[in-house]
Residue frames as qw, qx, qy, qz and C-alpha x, y, z in Angstrom:
[[0.365, 0.310, -0.603, -0.638, 61.90, -8.34, 29.88],
 [0.185, -0.083, -0.978, -0.040, 60.80, -11.86, 30.90],
 [0.133, 0.415, 0.678, -0.592, 57.99, -10.43, 33.02],
 [0.371, 0.458, -0.115, -0.800, 56.77, -8.33, 30.08],
 [0.339, 0.181, -0.815, -0.433, 56.84, -11.40, 27.82],
 [0.059, -0.219, -0.940, 0.253, 54.92, -13.41, 30.43],
 [0.257, 0.477, 0.401, -0.738, 52.27, -10.67, 30.69],
 [0.384, 0.393, -0.425, -0.720, 52.01, -10.50, 26.92],
 [0.261, 0.038, -0.943, -0.202, 51.58, -14.27, 26.62],
 [0.055, 0.339, 0.812, -0.472, 48.98, -14.25, 29.39],
 [0.335, 0.484, 0.112, -0.801, 47.06, -11.45, 27.65],
 [0.370, 0.285, -0.674, -0.573, 47.20, -13.31, 24.34],
 [0.155, -0.104, -0.981, 0.047, 45.97, -16.50, 25.93],
 [0.190, 0.433, 0.595, -0.650, 43.11, -14.65, 27.59],
 [0.389, 0.456, -0.205, -0.774, 42.18, -13.08, 24.25],
 [0.295, 0.149, -0.875, -0.352, 42.29, -16.50, 22.57],
 [0.004, -0.273, -0.911, 0.309, 39.96, -17.93, 25.21],
 [0.291, 0.499, 0.296, -0.761, 37.57, -15.03, 24.71],
 [0.381, 0.380, -0.514, -0.668, 37.61, -15.58, 20.95],
 [0.170, -0.025, -0.981, -0.092, 36.91, -19.28, 21.40],
 [0.128, 0.425, 0.734, -0.513, 33.90, -18.43, 23.57],
 [0.337, 0.509, -0.040, -0.791, 32.69, -15.83, 21.07],
 [0.312, 0.257, -0.760, -0.508, 33.02, -18.31, 18.21],
 [0.060, -0.186, -0.973, 0.125, 31.17, -21.03, 20.11],
 [0.222, 0.509, 0.513, -0.654, 28.34, -18.63, 20.95],
 [0.348, 0.481, -0.302, -0.746, 28.13, -17.41, 17.35],
 [0.238, 0.125, -0.905, -0.331, 28.09, -20.95, 15.96],
 [0.054, 0.340, 0.881, -0.325, 25.32, -21.91, 18.38],
 [0.291, 0.560, 0.232, -0.740, 23.33, -18.83, 17.37],
 [0.305, 0.378, -0.594, -0.641, 23.87, -19.59, 13.68],
 [0.097, -0.067, -0.989, -0.090, 22.70, -23.18, 14.11],
 [0.146, 0.479, 0.715, -0.489, 19.52, -22.05, 15.87],
 [0.304, 0.600, 0.003, -0.740, 18.74, -19.31, 13.37],
 [0.189, 0.260, -0.789, -0.524, 19.43, -21.62, 10.41],
 [0.017, 0.290, 0.954, -0.079, 16.81, -24.02, 11.75],
 [0.190, 0.614, 0.440, -0.627, 14.40, -21.13, 12.22],
 [0.243, 0.514, -0.371, -0.734, 15.07, -19.89, 8.68],
 [0.107, 0.054, -0.934, -0.337, 14.58, -23.36, 7.19],
 [0.085, 0.454, 0.842, -0.281, 11.26, -23.78, 9.04],
 [0.206, 0.638, 0.170, -0.722, 10.13, -20.33, 7.95],
 [0.207, 0.387, -0.611, -0.659, 11.02, -20.96, 4.31],
 [0.034, -0.147, -0.980, -0.130, 9.20, -24.32, 4.40],
 [0.139, 0.573, 0.657, -0.470, 6.10, -22.69, 5.86],
 [0.227, 0.599, -0.121, -0.759, 6.19, -19.97, 3.22],
 [0.128, 0.186, -0.826, -0.516, 6.48, -22.51, 0.40],
 [0.030, 0.360, 0.928, -0.090, 3.45, -24.38, 1.74],
 [0.159, 0.663, 0.411, -0.605, 1.41, -21.19, 2.09],
 [0.179, 0.516, -0.389, -0.742, 2.42, -19.86, -1.32],
 [0.036, -0.016, -0.938, -0.344, 1.45, -23.21, -2.85],
 [0.055, 0.563, 0.798, -0.210, -2.00, -22.71, -1.36],
 [0.051, 0.729, 0.222, -0.645, -2.28, -18.96, -1.93],
 [0.026, -0.452, 0.463, 0.762, -0.74, -18.23, -5.33],
 [0.075, 0.173, 0.875, 0.445, -2.77, -20.65, -7.49],
 [0.027, -0.697, -0.715, 0.046, -6.02, -19.20, -6.16],
 [0.091, -0.899, -0.206, 0.377, -5.67, -15.59, -5.05],
 [0.335, -0.457, 0.426, 0.706, -2.54, -14.92, -7.10],
 [0.251, 0.291, 0.746, 0.544, -4.38, -15.76, -10.32],
 [0.002, -0.842, -0.537, 0.048, -7.22, -13.47, -9.29],
 [0.239, -0.783, 0.074, 0.569, -4.78, -10.60, -8.76],
 [0.326, -0.148, 0.626, 0.692, -3.25, -11.28, -12.18],
 [0.162, 0.582, 0.732, 0.316, -6.70, -11.14, -13.73],
 [0.116, -0.904, -0.317, 0.262, -7.49, -7.87, -11.97],
 [0.328, -0.586, 0.302, 0.676, -4.15, -6.37, -13.00],
 [0.310, 0.150, 0.706, 0.619, -4.80, -7.26, -16.66],
 [0.058, 0.788, 0.598, 0.138, -8.22, -5.55, -16.56],
 [0.235, -0.876, -0.085, 0.413, -6.76, -2.45, -14.92],
 [0.405, -0.298, 0.493, 0.710, -4.01, -2.40, -17.54],
 [0.229, 0.458, 0.696, 0.503, -6.63, -2.37, -20.33],
 [0.101, -0.900, -0.411, 0.104, -8.49, 0.44, -18.56],
 [0.354, -0.694, 0.166, 0.604, -5.28, 2.48, -18.31],
 [0.370, 0.006, 0.626, 0.686, -4.58, 1.93, -22.03],
 [0.110, 0.693, 0.641, 0.311, -8.06, 3.13, -22.99],
 [0.215, -0.934, -0.219, 0.183, -7.61, 6.21, -20.81],
 [0.529, 0.718, -0.167, 0.420, -4.14, 6.87, -22.22],
 [0.423, -0.809, 0.327, -0.245, -2.58, 6.57, -18.78],
 [0.323, 0.450, -0.816, 0.163, 0.52, 4.67, -17.62],
 [0.847, -0.331, -0.346, -0.232, -0.24, 1.45, -15.80],
 [0.012, -0.545, 0.682, -0.488, 1.07, 0.99, -12.27],
 [0.669, -0.179, -0.714, -0.100, 0.54, -2.51, -10.85],
 [0.254, -0.026, -0.653, 0.713, 1.36, -1.24, -7.35],
 [0.380, -0.098, 0.073, -0.917, -1.89, 0.74, -7.45],
 [0.741, -0.129, -0.526, -0.397, -3.80, -2.50, -7.95],
 [0.576, -0.082, -0.715, 0.387, -2.06, -4.09, -4.98],
 [0.048, 0.045, -0.422, 0.904, -2.73, -1.03, -2.82],
 [0.508, -0.231, -0.268, -0.785, -6.45, -1.13, -3.61],
 [0.834, -0.300, -0.415, -0.206, -6.73, -4.28, -1.49],
 [0.566, 0.191, -0.595, 0.538, -3.70, -4.16, 0.77],
 [0.165, -0.383, 0.360, -0.835, -5.11, -1.78, 3.35],
 [0.777, -0.250, 0.007, -0.577, -8.08, -4.02, 4.13],
 [0.980, -0.029, -0.175, -0.090, -6.48, -7.44, 3.93],
 [0.805, 0.156, -0.301, 0.486, -2.78, -7.10, 4.51],
 [0.365, -0.925, -0.038, 0.100, -2.11, -3.77, 6.15],
 [0.851, 0.204, 0.026, 0.483, 1.16, -3.34, 4.33],
 [0.188, 0.894, -0.097, 0.396, 2.84, 0.02, 4.69],
 [0.771, -0.322, -0.218, 0.504, 6.09, 0.36, 6.45],
 [0.100, -0.986, 0.054, 0.120, 7.66, 3.48, 7.79],
 [0.831, 0.281, -0.007, 0.480, 10.87, 3.90, 5.84],
 [0.048, -0.950, 0.155, -0.268, 11.93, 7.08, 7.65],
 [0.757, 0.156, -0.431, 0.465, 15.55, 6.74, 8.68],
 [0.531, -0.821, -0.154, 0.144, 16.45, 7.70, 12.24],
 [0.083, 0.920, -0.372, 0.094, 19.42, 9.94, 13.00],
 [0.606, -0.488, 0.628, 0.014, 21.14, 6.99, 14.66],
 [0.841, 0.297, 0.437, 0.117, 20.65, 4.86, 11.54],
 [0.483, 0.860, -0.052, 0.158, 22.13, 7.61, 9.34],
 [0.228, -0.831, 0.501, -0.077, 25.06, 8.00, 11.71],
 [0.771, -0.205, 0.600, 0.061, 25.72, 4.24, 11.68],
 [0.772, 0.558, 0.273, 0.137, 25.56, 4.18, 7.89],
 [0.259, 0.922, -0.246, 0.148, 28.04, 7.04, 7.56],
 [0.478, -0.665, 0.572, -0.045, 30.36, 5.39, 10.07],
 [0.835, 0.049, 0.534, 0.119, 30.37, 2.11, 8.16],
 [0.642, 0.738, 0.135, 0.158, 30.83, 3.84, 4.80],
 [0.018, 0.922, -0.373, 0.103, 33.78, 5.89, 6.08],
 [0.538, -0.543, 0.644, -0.036, 35.46, 2.85, 7.61],
 [0.634, -0.024, 0.763, 0.124, 34.80, 0.08, 5.09],
 [0.592, 0.711, 0.016, -0.379, 34.19, 1.68, 1.69],
 [0.911, 0.172, 0.256, 0.275, 35.88, -0.39, -1.07],
 [0.466, 0.808, -0.052, 0.357, 37.66, 2.67, -2.49],
 [0.344, -0.870, 0.313, -0.166, 39.65, 3.06, 0.72],
 [0.702, -0.390, 0.569, 0.175, 41.89, 0.06, 0.01],
 [0.381, 0.632, -0.532, -0.415, 44.15, -0.87, -2.90],
 [0.222, -0.189, 0.957, -0.011, 44.15, -4.62, -2.08],
 [0.474, -0.004, -0.577, -0.665, 41.89, -6.41, -4.56],
 [0.418, -0.243, -0.869, 0.101, 40.97, -9.17, -2.08],
 [0.102, -0.346, -0.546, 0.756, 40.09, -6.58, 0.54],
 [0.279, 0.135, -0.202, -0.929, 38.10, -4.56, -2.01],
 [0.477, -0.162, -0.759, -0.412, 35.94, -7.61, -2.78],
 [0.338, -0.344, -0.778, 0.402, 35.33, -8.19, 0.92],
 [0.011, 0.315, 0.277, -0.908, 34.40, -4.54, 1.47],
 [0.347, 0.004, -0.469, -0.812, 32.14, -4.51, -1.57],
 [0.462, -0.297, -0.826, -0.126, 30.23, -7.51, -0.19],
 [0.250, -0.369, -0.606, 0.659, 30.01, -5.81, 3.18],
 [0.119, 0.222, 0.009, -0.968, 28.68, -2.56, 1.67],
 [0.380, -0.184, -0.695, -0.582, 26.01, -4.46, -0.29],
 [0.438, -0.449, -0.761, 0.166, 24.65, -5.77, 3.01],
 [0.189, -0.323, -0.326, 0.868, 25.10, -2.33, 4.61],
 [0.218, 0.024, -0.298, -0.929, 23.06, -0.61, 1.90],
 [0.457, -0.311, -0.767, -0.325, 20.41, -3.29, 2.19],
 [0.380, -0.436, -0.663, 0.474, 20.18, -2.79, 5.94],
 [0.057, -0.242, -0.113, 0.962, 20.00, 1.00, 5.57],
 [0.293, -0.108, -0.507, -0.803, 17.28, 0.91, 2.92],
 [0.543, -0.402, -0.705, -0.214, 15.10, -1.33, 5.08],
 [0.342, -0.712, 0.163, -0.592, 15.77, 0.67, 8.25],
 [0.912, -0.258, -0.310, 0.078, 17.33, -2.33, 10.00],
 [0.111, -0.878, 0.358, -0.298, 19.36, -0.53, 12.65],
 [0.770, -0.452, 0.448, -0.051, 20.37, -3.67, 14.58],
 [0.900, 0.285, 0.232, 0.235, 21.54, -5.38, 11.41],
 [0.387, 0.841, -0.152, 0.346, 23.61, -2.32, 10.48],
 [0.391, -0.775, 0.447, -0.216, 25.26, -2.35, 13.91],
 [0.898, -0.158, 0.408, 0.058, 26.01, -6.07, 13.53],
 [0.759, 0.572, 0.077, 0.302, 27.59, -5.42, 10.14],
 [0.052, 0.896, -0.315, 0.309, 29.73, -2.70, 11.67],
 [0.656, -0.561, 0.490, -0.117, 30.89, -5.11, 14.37],
 [0.923, 0.154, 0.318, 0.153, 31.58, -7.83, 11.81],
 [0.554, 0.766, -0.070, 0.319, 33.55, -5.43, 9.67],
 [0.224, -0.850, 0.409, -0.246, 35.56, -4.28, 12.65],
 [0.834, -0.317, 0.451, 0.010, 36.44, -7.86, 13.52],
 [0.835, 0.434, 0.185, 0.284, 37.66, -8.45, 9.96],
 [0.224, 0.900, -0.193, 0.320, 39.60, -5.19, 10.13],
 [0.571, -0.699, 0.420, -0.097, 41.26, -6.41, 13.30],
 [0.895, 0.007, 0.383, 0.228, 42.55, -9.44, 11.39],
 [0.612, 0.711, 0.096, 0.334, 43.69, -7.33, 8.45],
 [0.018, 0.901, -0.263, 0.345, 45.61, -4.92, 10.67],
 [0.876, -0.464, 0.092, 0.092, 47.26, -7.65, 12.73],
 [0.273, 0.812, -0.503, 0.114, 51.01, -7.21, 13.13],
 [0.157, 0.349, -0.877, 0.289, 52.26, -9.45, 15.90],
 [0.774, -0.151, 0.228, -0.571, 49.73, -12.18, 16.62],
 [0.408, -0.185, 0.893, 0.040, 49.87, -15.91, 16.98],
 [0.210, 0.003, -0.776, -0.595, 48.55, -17.97, 14.09],
 [0.138, -0.425, -0.885, 0.131, 45.79, -19.31, 16.36],
 [0.036, 0.573, 0.371, -0.730, 44.61, -15.82, 17.29],
 [0.184, 0.323, -0.413, -0.831, 44.53, -14.68, 13.66],
 [0.207, -0.145, -0.905, -0.341, 42.58, -17.81, 12.68],
 [0.098, -0.517, -0.770, 0.361, 40.10, -17.29, 15.50],
 [0.086, 0.508, 0.089, -0.852, 39.64, -13.62, 14.63],
 [0.226, 0.159, -0.634, -0.722, 38.95, -14.55, 11.03],
 [0.208, -0.294, -0.926, -0.111, 36.47, -17.27, 12.00],
 [0.031, -0.548, -0.576, 0.606, 34.67, -14.92, 14.39],
 [0.163, 0.414, -0.181, -0.877, 34.41, -12.26, 11.68],
 [0.262, 0.014, -0.794, -0.548, 33.09, -14.79, 9.17],
 [0.159, -0.395, -0.887, 0.176, 30.61, -16.19, 11.70],
 [0.064, 0.521, 0.344, -0.778, 29.31, -12.72, 12.50],
 [0.263, 0.302, -0.415, -0.817, 28.78, -11.99, 8.83],
 [0.238, -0.143, -0.923, -0.267, 27.05, -15.34, 8.36],
 [0.074, -0.485, -0.751, 0.442, 24.72, -14.57, 11.25],
 [0.154, 0.477, 0.039, -0.864, 23.97, -11.13, 9.84],
 [0.253, 0.130, -0.693, -0.663, 23.14, -12.72, 6.49],
 [0.196, -0.328, -0.924, 0.004, 20.72, -15.17, 8.12],
 [0.001, 0.539, 0.503, -0.676, 19.09, -12.34, 10.08],
 [0.193, 0.348, -0.289, -0.871, 18.72, -10.41, 6.82],
 [0.264, -0.084, -0.855, -0.439, 17.00, -13.39, 5.16],
 [0.147, -0.463, -0.818, 0.307, 14.66, -13.76, 8.14],
 [0.055, 0.513, 0.224, -0.827, 13.87, -10.04, 8.08],
 [0.205, 0.171, -0.553, -0.789, 13.14, -10.13, 4.34],
 [0.264, -0.277, -0.897, -0.221, 10.64, -12.95, 4.79],
 [0.189, -0.555, -0.694, 0.418, 8.91, -11.60, 7.91],
 [0.023, 0.483, 0.055, -0.874, 8.74, -8.14, 6.37],
 [0.047, -0.054, -0.724, -0.686, 7.08, -9.35, 3.16],
 [0.533, -0.030, 0.011, -0.845, 3.42, -8.76, 2.45],
 [0.744, -0.018, -0.589, -0.315, 2.71, -12.41, 1.77],
 [0.400, -0.010, -0.784, 0.474, 4.13, -13.34, 5.19],
 [0.219, 0.008, 0.381, -0.898, 1.84, -10.79, 6.85],
 [0.689, 0.007, -0.292, -0.664, -1.07, -12.28, 4.95],
 [0.615, 0.033, -0.785, 0.061, 0.00, -15.75, 6.07],
 [0.117, -0.014, -0.693, 0.711, -0.13, -14.64, 9.72],
 [0.451, 0.051, 0.137, -0.881, -3.59, -13.16, 9.25],
 [0.718, 0.045, -0.538, -0.439, -4.88, -16.27, 7.51],
 [0.499, 0.006, -0.816, 0.292, -3.50, -18.51, 10.25],
 [0.080, 0.030, 0.539, -0.838, -4.96, -16.29, 12.96],
 [0.601, 0.057, -0.106, -0.790, -8.34, -16.31, 11.23],
 [0.659, 0.051, -0.728, -0.181, -8.18, -20.10, 10.80],
 [0.256, 0.005, -0.803, 0.538, -7.64, -20.47, 14.55],
 [0.295, 0.185, 0.420, -0.838, -10.91, -18.61, 15.09],
 [0.451, 0.381, 0.806, -0.042, -12.79, -20.63, 12.50],
 [0.363, 0.809, 0.075, -0.456, -12.77, -17.91, 9.84],
 [0.747, 0.236, 0.438, 0.442, -11.79, -18.68, 6.24],
 [0.054, -0.784, 0.086, 0.612, -9.95, -15.47, 5.46],
 [0.255, -0.178, 0.716, 0.626, -8.68, -16.87, 2.18],
 [0.179, 0.542, 0.788, 0.230, -12.23, -17.35, 0.93],
 [0.017, -0.881, -0.314, 0.353, -13.10, -13.81, 2.03],
 [0.205, -0.590, 0.381, 0.682, -10.08, -12.47, 0.19],
 [0.248, 0.146, 0.808, 0.514, -11.08, -14.33, -2.97],
 [0.098, 0.755, 0.648, -0.009, -14.57, -12.83, -2.69],
 [0.123, -0.829, -0.040, 0.544, -13.10, -9.37, -2.23],
 [0.208, -0.350, 0.594, 0.694, -10.90, -9.69, -5.31],
 [0.211, 0.411, 0.829, 0.315, -13.87, -11.07, -7.28],
 [0.045, 0.863, 0.434, -0.256, -15.89, -7.98, -6.33],
 [0.149, -0.716, 0.260, 0.630, -13.05, -5.74, -7.45],
 [0.273, -0.030, 0.780, 0.562, -12.77, -7.69, -10.72],
 [0.185, 0.656, 0.724, 0.106, -16.49, -7.18, -11.40],
 [0.037, -0.890, -0.158, 0.426, -16.21, -3.45, -10.71],
 [0.217, -0.536, 0.499, 0.645, -13.19, -3.14, -12.98],
 [0.288, 0.229, 0.831, 0.417, -14.88, -5.13, -15.74],
 [0.141, 0.823, 0.539, -0.114, -17.87, -2.78, -15.55],
 [0.107, -0.821, 0.146, 0.542, -15.52, 0.21, -15.89],
 [0.296, -0.249, 0.715, 0.583, -13.76, -1.43, -18.82],
 [0.264, 0.490, 0.793, 0.248, -17.03, -2.19, -20.63],
 [0.052, 0.896, 0.323, -0.300, -18.21, 1.38, -20.02],
 [0.174, -0.686, 0.370, 0.601, -15.01, 2.83, -21.45],
 [0.303, 0.014, 0.814, 0.495, -15.19, 0.55, -24.49],
 [0.216, 0.705, 0.675, 0.025, -18.80, 1.57, -25.08],
 [0.023, -0.894, -0.053, 0.445, -17.84, 5.25, -24.92],
 [0.270, -0.444, 0.596, 0.612, -14.99, 4.65, -27.37],
 [0.295, 0.311, 0.828, 0.360, -17.34, 2.97, -29.87],
 [0.119, 0.849, 0.496, -0.141, -19.90, 5.74, -29.51]]
């Protein structure tokens, strides 16, 4: 009996050491990614401050003209069509949203294991609901790695929930590791949202053009101005036809 207890204590201590190492690694990763996210957000604010007052206003002007054209033609107005008229040349925006079989399998696995309806504990239901919000977000954006990380984070939390005979230190470490994993997944999601946005892609193109001595922003303004003139001509033609 004493030998079994000694082995159990040794195994627990080893597990605690592993959890401490995992937590330290996660906290270091979180710190690094938080700095990266802060820098990225700062850069986006600076770029948007430069971009939106100039090009953004031009797009708004173009959208208003296209809206008037749609009204005269008796058609519904879709602002996405306006964006698409320029996106292919200047931004190259389209993303493949096809979900791989592995992504679908991961999604089903997470839903079966962590769906809020599978527990009667209100605290656990809230945790699972938060987890599934992130899961659905990852699935919709095709973020397979993020979905796997969420599955791992959920499993770690589940390990704490299902604990029967554990030391207080081990339970605390398991909980902290689970929370750290979810925090890291959330940061990765924020980074992915920014780097996947159209304005971020435009920012990269503008910066690349600047490095080669090309004022892409000015070219974009000229392009939108040309589109505005074309749309104004269409609008005036439609108005003339209506009067006639």
